N, C-alpha and C positions, 0 to 999 in steps of 0.2 A: 836233811832232817836228822835230828838227834835220836839215837837209839839208846833209851834209858833203861838200863838194867833188865833187858829182856822183854820190854813192853811189846815190841814188834812180834815176838814169838807167841804171844797170848792167843788163845782160841777165841778171838773176838773180831767183830767187823772192824775194818780199817778206820772207820769214822770214830769208833770208841777208843781205839788205840791212839789216834790223833788227838782226841779230847784229853786223854790222860797226859800225853806228852805236852800238849798246849798249856796244861795247868802245872807242869813241872813236878808231877808225882812219880814216885818209883814204887816198886812192888811192896817194899817194907812199909812205906807210908800208907798204902792202900789197905794192907792187911791190918794195920794197927788202928785204923779209923773206924768209928761207928758208921754204919751204913747211911744213916740220915746226915751225918757230917760229910760223908763222901758225896752224897747226892747234892748237898748244898754247895760244896766246893766245885763240883763239876757242872753245877746248874742243870741237873738232869733229874729224872723221876727216881723215886726210891727203888723201884723194881729194876731199873737200869743199873743203878749203883750196886745193887745186890748181885746182879749178873756179873758185873765187873769184878767185884770182890771175890765171888766164887771162882771165877776164872783164874784170878791171881793165886788164890789159895790152892786150887787144883794144880796149877803149873809149879807151885813151890813144893808140892808134895811128890811130884814125879821123880826127882832124883833120889829121894829117900825111899820110895817104893822100889826103885830099881836096885838100890843097895840092899834092901831087905830080901829081894828075890835072889840076888847073888849069894847071900849068906845061907839060904835054905838048901 
């Protein structure tokens, strides 16, 4: 299985991670998509796409939050 840009490290069920990988999406693409476009691309419900996008955004913010804590 291909590990695409940290997709496997997301706080999501494996079935959703596999869906993302199956559709060849990476974190940057997911963040830059509108939720309804993501839902269409992944062929999933709007609410599921929103959960996926929020998980990706939260995982992308963790390194920045860690760096900010170190500066304090």
